[in-house]
Steps between C-alpha positions, in 0.01 A plus 500: 500500500434701184661228288293232672181697441591551132558127462165420665323749272665349192405148606141605564477667158682245287519156660265257329554232763616497862839670528716474809666810636786469743793700621861386484727662749861488603482529875829666580778704345859498624545870425435763762268670443306219344205274563511344845314194623285727717407699187407178323286368784310829520456496121382136513239606756368760257515264202306237696203740506502542122337168408808369323512141384854459637817659633816363340805545722807510277827403668812316390454235768168408663680433829729804505485751778565870484738645245531805728550333837705177504368418851142487366481148356120473458381426147364812332234286331391352833475849653262612226305173526463538877393862466252475217460142380166466678364793295657447158676196349879527508727357231856424607798458274875468526741212449239226529689265271349164588150372573607454863605867511160603364311277745699634794417855392130414467504364853556857624145582398563690177224432250729437204865487405645636179789352308696753298868424466417133557294485180772681306755243622261207461221566249363149562479546880127432525508207259790342690310533826184351348693204360695434824832611348580761765858374518546622140409862575787734420573717806814675374622651174834479332630737237444217250119495545397807300443329164309205647271732695461741204573806712562815291843662530390810694316288757789256522747783560280628784482148648874433496604853595267548800668328794259299711203536267523146357691207651790475255750217501805442282363198315184310566505122530272342240 
């Protein structure tokens, strides 16, 4: 809360135009002890009273259930949305590769969806959607894509050496 208050104070003192303040959170940690979903929902309740412009729920897959309890299949993003989405806008993210994926996520009631890895894999994602070229959106990476995407070596090494982070294939069909 101290960090949030410091950010608010800085915005009040220095912002020359409206400046959105949100909070990005990872809802669960696999480690024990670590952040549990119950911790996150309680924290979201508190954050919802702080006049934030949004809560951004950061997960690898929008639809994924618990990383602690394999029997708990409910989307972590949907849990936060159901708990606090009526009080503060919720942004969901996580493996929303296609426009249909994004639309399906929006139908859960989240206010916005974010595209992170998708924009790294397909920098022209928005333009392709606008020009009805959705079928040309790259949804996987091959080890041959680094130069075309202009991804620096350290970032590329993290991408290819972090199993499950990006959808990697041997060679992408062109």
